[in-house]
C-alpha positions as CSV (number, residue, x, y, z in Angstrom):
1,M,0.0,0.1,0.0
2,L,1.5,3.2,-1.1
3,P,-0.4,6.5,-0.9
4,F,0.8,9.1,-3.4
5,K,-2.0,11.9,-3.5
6,D,-5.1,13.1,-1.6
7,D,-8.1,14.7,-3.2
8,I,-7.5,18.1,-1.5
9,E,-6.6,21.0,-4.0
10,L,-3.5,22.9,-2.7
11,A,-3.9,26.7,-2.7
12,R,0.0,27.2,-2.8
13,M,3.3,25.2,-2.9
14,P,4.0,23.3,0.2
15,V,7.4,24.8,0.7
16,I,8.0,23.7,4.3
17,T,7.1,20.2,3.6
18,I,9.3,19.9,0.6
19,A,12.2,21.5,2.4
20,V,11.7,19.0,5.3
21,I,11.7,16.1,3.0
22,L,15.0,17.4,1.4
23,A,16.6,18.0,4.7
24,C,15.8,14.4,5.7
25,V,17.4,13.0,2.5
26,V,20.5,15.1,2.7
27,A,20.9,14.3,6.5
28,Y,20.4,10.6,5.7
29,V,23.1,10.6,2.7
30,L,25.5,12.6,4.9
31,A,25.1,10.2,7.8
32,A,25.2,7.0,5.6
33,V,28.4,8.0,3.9
34,H,30.2,8.1,7.2
35,G,30.9,4.4,7.8
36,G,27.4,3.2,6.5
37,S,25.9,2.7,3.2
38,L,23.0,4.5,1.1
39,I,20.9,1.3,1.3
40,G,21.6,-0.2,4.8
41,G,21.9,3.4,6.3
42,P,24.2,5.0,8.9
43,S,26.7,2.9,11.1
44,G,25.8,2.1,14.6
45,Q,28.5,4.6,15.6
46,T,26.9,7.5,13.7
47,I,23.4,6.6,14.9
48,S,24.5,6.5,18.6
49,R,25.9,9.9,18.1
50,Y,23.0,11.7,16.3
51,G,20.2,9.6,17.5
52,A,18.2,10.8,20.5
53,I,19.0,8.5,23.4
54,P,16.4,8.5,26.4
55,Y,19.1,7.7,28.9
56,E,21.0,11.0,27.9
57,F,18.0,13.1,28.5
58,A,16.9,11.4,31.7
59,H,20.4,11.5,33.1
60,W,21.7,14.8,31.9
61,G,25.3,15.2,31.6
62,Q,25.8,11.3,30.9
63,H,26.7,10.1,27.4
64,C,26.4,6.9,25.4
65,A,28.7,5.3,22.9
66,L,29.4,1.9,21.4
67,G,31.6,-0.4,23.6
68,A,32.5,-3.9,23.8
69,V,30.4,-6.4,25.4
70,G,31.7,-10.1,25.2
71,F,32.5,-10.6,21.5
72,G,30.3,-7.8,20.2
73,Q,29.3,-4.3,20.6
74,A,26.5,-2.6,22.4
75,L,25.6,0.9,23.3
76,L,27.0,1.7,26.8
77,C,26.2,4.8,29.0
78,S,28.3,6.4,31.6
79,G,26.7,6.2,34.9
80,Q,25.2,2.7,34.2
81,H,26.1,-0.2,36.5
82,D,29.4,-1.9,35.5
83,V,30.3,0.8,32.9
84,V,33.7,2.2,33.3
85,G,35.1,5.4,31.9
86,R,33.4,8.0,29.6
87,P,32.9,8.3,25.8
88,G,34.8,10.6,23.6
89,P,33.5,14.0,22.5
90,Q,29.8,13.9,21.6
91,P,27.3,16.4,20.3
92,A,25.4,18.1,23.0
93,T,22.2,16.1,24.3
94,W,19.9,18.9,23.4
95,E,21.1,18.9,19.7
96,T,20.3,15.3,19.2
97,A,16.6,16.1,19.8
98,F,16.7,17.8,16.5
99,T,19.2,15.6,14.6
100,A,17.2,12.7,15.5
101,M,14.4,14.0,13.6
102,F,16.1,14.0,10.2
103,V,18.5,10.8,10.4
104,H,16.9,7.6,9.4
105,A,18.0,3.9,9.9
106,N,18.0,2.9,6.3
107,I,16.6,3.7,2.8
108,L,13.3,2.0,3.6
109,H,12.8,3.7,6.8
110,L,13.5,7.1,5.2
111,A,11.3,6.3,2.0
112,V,8.2,5.1,4.0
113,N,8.4,8.3,6.3
114,M,8.9,10.9,3.6
115,I,6.2,9.4,1.2
116,F,3.6,9.8,4.0
117,L,5.0,13.2,5.0
118,G,4.8,14.3,1.4
119,V,1.2,13.2,1.0
120,F,-0.3,14.3,4.5
121,G,2.0,17.2,5.3
122,A,1.4,19.1,2.1
123,S,-2.3,19.5,2.8
124,L,-1.8,20.0,6.4
125,E,0.7,22.8,5.7
126,D,-1.7,24.4,3.1
127,R,-4.4,24.3,5.9
128,V,-2.5,25.8,8.8
129,G,0.1,27.9,7.1
130,R,3.8,27.5,6.5
131,V,5.0,29.1,9.9
132,V,2.5,27.3,12.0
133,F,3.4,24.1,10.1
134,L,7.1,24.4,10.7
135,G,6.6,25.1,14.4
136,F,4.1,22.1,14.5
137,F,6.7,19.9,13.0
138,L,9.5,20.7,15.4
139,S,7.3,20.9,18.6
140,T,5.6,17.6,18.0
141,G,8.9,16.0,17.4
142,L,10.2,17.1,20.8
143,V,6.9,16.2,22.5
144,A,7.1,12.7,21.0
145,L,10.7,12.3,22.2
146,A,9.6,13.8,25.7
147,L,7.0,11.0,26.1
148,Q,9.3,8.2,25.1
149,V,12.0,9.6,27.7
150,L,9.3,10.0,30.5
151,V,8.1,6.3,29.9
152,A,11.5,4.6,29.3
153,P,14.2,6.9,31.0
154,D,16.8,4.2,31.2
155,S,16.5,3.1,27.6
156,A,19.9,3.4,25.7
157,T,18.2,2.7,22.2
158,P,18.5,5.9,20.0
159,L,15.3,7.2,18.6
160,L,15.7,7.9,15.0
161,G,13.6,9.5,12.1
162,A,10.4,11.7,11.8
163,S,7.9,9.0,12.8
164,G,6.9,10.9,16.1
165,T,6.3,13.9,14.1
166,I,4.6,12.1,11.2
167,A,2.1,10.4,13.6
168,A,1.3,14.0,14.8
169,V,0.8,15.2,11.1
170,L,-1.6,12.1,10.6
171,G,-3.5,12.9,13.7
172,A,-4.0,16.6,12.7
173,Y,-4.9,15.7,9.2
174,I,-7.7,13.4,10.3
175,V,-9.1,16.1,12.4
176,L,-8.9,18.8,9.8
177,H,-9.7,16.6,6.8
178,P,-12.0,13.8,8.0
179,R,-13.6,13.1,4.7
180,A,-10.4,13.1,2.8
181,K,-9.7,10.4,0.2
182,I,-6.2,9.0,-0.6
183,R,-5.1,7.8,-3.9
184,T,-3.1,4.6,-2.9
185,L,-1.2,2.2,-5.1
186,V,-2.0,-1.3,-3.8
187,V,0.1,-4.2,-4.8
188,A,-1.4,-7.6,-4.6
189,M,-0.4,-10.8,-6.4
190,F,2.1,-8.9,-8.5
191,R,-0.8,-6.8,-9.8
192,F,-0.9,-2.9,-9.3
193,T,-4.1,-1.1,-8.4
194,V,-4.8,2.4,-7.9
195,V,-7.7,3.0,-5.3
196,E,-9.0,5.7,-3.2
197,L,-9.2,5.0,0.4
198,N,-10.4,6.9,3.3
199,A,-7.7,8.8,5.1
200,W,-8.2,7.0,8.4
201,I,-7.5,3.6,6.6
202,V,-4.1,4.8,5.2
203,V,-3.3,6.3,8.8
204,V,-3.9,2.8,10.2
205,A,-1.8,1.3,7.6
206,W,1.2,3.6,8.5
207,F,1.1,2.6,12.0
208,V,0.9,-1.1,11.1
209,L,3.8,-0.6,8.8
210,D,5.8,1.4,11.2
211,A,5.3,-1.3,13.9
212,I,6.5,-3.9,11.4
213,L,9.6,-1.9,10.5
214,G,10.5,-1.6,14.1
215,A,9.7,-5.3,15.0
216,V,11.9,-6.7,12.3
217,G,14.8,-4.0,13.1
218,L,14.3,-1.9,10.1
219,S,14.0,1.3,12.0
220,T,17.2,0.9,14.0
221,A,20.8,-0.4,13.8
222,F,20.4,-2.1,17.0
223,G,18.5,-5.3,16.3
224,A,14.9,-6.3,15.9
225,G,12.3,-4.6,18.3
226,A,15.0,-2.1,19.6
227,G,13.6,0.8,17.7
228,V,9.9,0.5,18.1
229,S,9.1,3.8,20.1
230,Y,5.3,3.1,20.5
231,Y,4.9,5.9,23.2
232,A,6.6,8.5,21.0
233,H,4.4,7.7,17.9
234,W,1.0,7.2,19.8
235,G,1.9,10.2,21.8
236,G,2.8,12.3,18.8
237,F,-0.5,11.3,17.1
238,A,-2.5,12.2,20.2
239,F,-0.7,15.5,20.5
240,G,-1.4,16.4,16.8
241,V,-5.1,15.6,17.3
242,L,-5.1,18.0,20.4
243,I,-3.4,20.8,18.4
244,A,-5.8,20.3,15.5
245,F,-8.7,20.7,17.8
246,A,-7.2,23.7,19.2
247,L,-6.8,25.4,16.0
248,L,-10.5,24.5,15.0
249,G,-11.5,25.9,18.3
250,R,-9.7,29.2,17.8
251,R,-11.0,29.7,14.3
252,R,-14.6,28.9,15.5
253,D,-14.1,31.6,18.3
254,R,-12.7,34.1,15.7
255,A,-15.8,33.5,13.5
256,G,-18.1,33.7,16.5
257,S,-16.7,36.9,17.6
258,H,-16.9,38.4,14.0
259,H,-20.4,37.4,13.8
260,L,-21.4,39.0,17.1
261,A,-19.7,42.3,16.1
262,S,-21.5,42.6,12.8
């Protein structure tokens, strides 16, 4: 199932959505060429530096890095039990809250997120405006991260990608465009069919696909299941819904005030 267009006509070019997609692609390429690959994604070391690690936010001043464990490697954090020494120079923890929104685990993780962002983000940006949409994108990413830190403060698994923000975009979209139809490419038995689906069906499909990617280890460089940030994604979705209702309420208040003054 691959969405590619909704039935909402845009009044203007979605500049911010396009810029965010380009930024994610550039960030992915830059991260992947430093010890990783364009298909397989950035190396574990790169992800540990630029991913948002809940442990670092919950234990401010402590940092994590790849270290030797038995015959392999794992992400170790200063301050953890049985961890000796401190990692080398690292980006400031607050910086990773932003870099993590743009760095993805592999090409499939990037492609899925950017396709859904392109389809749903463009119409949302057109509805709320460019400045509001940019603030929405950044703030919902931070809220999604904060929820994951709150629920799993000792987790040393880096959060990667724009999934939390995209979940918020989907939530806001469903509120603002509840009757929208999404043109979707469906592949079944090697046959390609274009169908129009209700937006909520495609939203559910994204959550299912996102869970599958995480469960099989395609949204992280640290093994199957390690990158499934359910609280960040569902929290982001709920926050997006709340923001959309707040925007609707404010517009209704303005409309009501105008009516009373006339």
